[in-house]
N, C-alpha and C positions, 0 to 999 in steps of 0.2 A: 404564464410561468415566469418566475424570477430569473435573473440573468447571472447569478453567482451563488455559490454555496454558503459564503459568509459575507456579511456587510460590516465594514469597520464603523465603529462608533467611539471616537476618542481612542482610549487605550484598550478597548475591548472589542471582541468580534462577535457579532450577533448571527446565529445560524438562521438560514432560511429553511423552507420546507425541503430544499434539495439536500440537506444534511440528514434527513430522516432515514432510519433503517427499516428492515423488514420485520423485525420481531416485535416491536412496540412502536406504535404511531407517535408516542411522545418522546422517543429517544433517538439519538443519532446512530447512523451506520458507523462502523469502525473506520471506514476509508477517509472521511473528512477530517477527524482528529488526527489520524496518521499523517495526512497532508499538512495539517497545521504544525505538527511537531517538526516535520521537515523544514517548513518555512521558518520556524523559530531557530532551529540549529543553523540554518543558512544565514540568519541575521547576526550571528556571533562572529566577530572578525577573527581572521587567522593571523599568524605572525607576519610581519611585513615581508612582502615578496614571496610568500610560500602559498602555493595552491594546495588546498587540502580537501579533496572530495570526501564525502561520507562513504566509508567502507561497510559500515553496519549501523543500522538503526533499529533498536528494539522498542516496541510500544507495549506498555502495560495498561490495559483497560481496567481500571481499578473498580469501576462500578458502572451501571447504566448511565449514559450521559444525556441528561434532558436537553431539550431544545431551548436552551437559555444562554444569555451572553457569557462569553468565555474570556478569562484573563490568562495571559501567557507570560511565563517567566523562564529564564535560562541561567545556567551557571557553568563555568568551565571547571571541570573536576580534575583534569590533567592537562597541564600546559606542555608545550613542546613544539619543535620545528619538524619532527618526523611523525609523531603520533599525538593526537589530542583527543580527549574525551569531553563531551559536552552533554549536560543534562538539560532537559526541557520539561516543563510541567504545564498542564491545562487545568484551570480551576474555575468553578462557577463564580462569576463576578459578583453576584449578589451575596453569597455566603462565604466565599473563600474555600469551599470544599474542593479538594483535589480530585479530579475524575480520570485524568490520564497522565502517565509519566513516561518519559522517553529517555533513552541514553544512546548517544551516537559516538561511534569511533571514527575519527577522521585521520587519514593517512596522507602524507605529502605525495604529490604527483611529480614523477620524474621519469625521464627516458632511461630505461634499464635494458641493456642488450640480453636477448634470450636466444637459445641455440636452435633456431628454426631450421638450420641446415643440417643438424645432426640426424643421421638416419634412424636412430632409436627415439631420441627425445623430440625431434622435430614434429613427427605426426601427432604426438600427444599435445602439442601446442596449437593445433588447428582448431579454431573455434567451432562450436556446434551451430549448425544452421537453424534458422527459425522455421516455424510452421509456414504453410503457404500464405500468400498475401491476402489482406482483408477485402480488397476491392472485388466487387461482384457478389459478396456474401450478404445475406439478409441479416439485419440486426436481431440478436437473440431477445426473446421476451421472458422476463422472470416468471417463475412459478407462483410465488406468493403474490396474491392480490393486495394492493396497497394504494393509499392516496399518493400524491406526488412525493417522490423520494429519490435519494441518491442513486440506488441501484436500478431504478426504473427510468429516471428522467435526466440525470446529470452525466451519465456515461453511455457510450455506444459499445456494446460487445458483439463480436462476430466470431462464430465458432468454425474452426476448420476440422475439428474432431469432437464428437460428442455434441451434447446440447443441454440447455437448461432442464429439459424434461426427460433426460436420460441419466440414470445413475451411472457413476463411475468416472474414470479419467476423462479429461477434456483438454483440448488445445483451443485457444481463442486469442483474438486481438481485442484490445480495449483502448479507448481514448476518452478524455474528458470533454464534455460539450460546452462547459461554462468555466469561468475562472474559479479558482478556489476562494479567493478574496476579491471582491468587486474592485475594479480599477487596477489590478495587478496582473502581470503576465505570469502564467504558470511556468515553473522551472521543471527540468527533467526529473529532479529528485521528488518534487511534489507530485508529479504525475505518477511516478513509480510507486510511491508509498500509498497514495489514494487507491490505486488499482490493485495493489498487491493484496489487499484485504478481501478481494473477490474470490480467491482460490477455494476457500472452504465452501462457500455457498453454491458454486457452480460444479463442484466435483463430488458432491455428497453421494453416499451409497445407501443411505436410509432416507425415508420420505419426510418432507416437511409436515405431512399430516399425521405422522406417527411418532416423530422424534424431534427434539431440539438438539442442535449441534452448534454450539456457540464458541467462538474463540476469545478467550480472555487476554490474549496477547498476540503480537505479530512481530516477527524478526525478519529483517531484510538485509541480505548481504550482497554487495555490489563490487565488481572489479572495474566497472566503468559505467558512465551514465548513458541512458538511451538517447538516440538522435531521432527527432521527429515527434509527431503527435501520437502515433500508434505504438503501443507496447504489447508484446505477445507473451502468453503464459502457457506452459504445459503443467496442469494441476492434477494431483491425485490425493485422495483421502484414504487414510488407514485408520481402522477402528479396532480397539481392543475390547475385551469382555468385562472390563472393570469401569466402564463409564468414561473412558478417556480415548482420545484419538489424536491424529496429526494430519493436517493438510499441508502438502509441500508443493511448491511451484518452481519451475525453472523460468527464468525471465529473459526475454529477447527484445531486440529491435529489428529492423529490416536487415541489418547486417549479420548479426550472430548473437549467441547467448552472452549475457552480461551479468547475471546474478542468480540469486535464489531467494525464495521466501518460505517461511515455515510458520504455521499457526497451531499451537496446542488447542485441543478441543475438549470442551465439557459436553458430554453426551447424556441425554436422559429421554425417557418416554414422555409423551404429552399426557 
């Protein structure tokens, strides 16, 4: 098994088999490109002396992403010392075809007093606790049979509520087992984005054998970054009768809740 999801080759990134998704053996899972967009945004400098974490990153999966070398570009859309907007794009290095587009909102980090002692407002500021710890739980096994792939071999998922083979809401912990890019340390934002794309697949309410439920986008909102390798999710899927749906996930680390993810869904029968 390879030891990274992407290998750098000059200015491009070459996907390994660990970038593969469950729906098509020749195409990527949504998690790895979401992680690459996070990496791209993090490479854009902030104003001198200003710490600006990503508060929201939206990923538009424009078309199926083949397992081909990827070129990355970025652009600052809105400059500022309080709020900044950064765009990032992934394109096929061979043809220039854009396959994924992202937009990040970055907000300055500052110590702001909050009314924790207020008898009415204080309780509303208590952070939501995470699911039970992942230690002692067996790694979950994906339902879809596949060759070596991101969802099967690059991540470790451990369920505290529900399971891969049970329809409906789930709670699980996840961690990446390999670097996103060979030779680079994973960042908290990269971990979060890569794992946030899992909410749809693990909380499905219809079967992989009868339906497809594919998310053409992913939006992640954060009020802080996770600490540690493990990130937890409480995920639920909602389906309508018009071929659309929504998968939503609350995001946690071992301390408390820190954000939310949402995925619009394309629903169809097989």
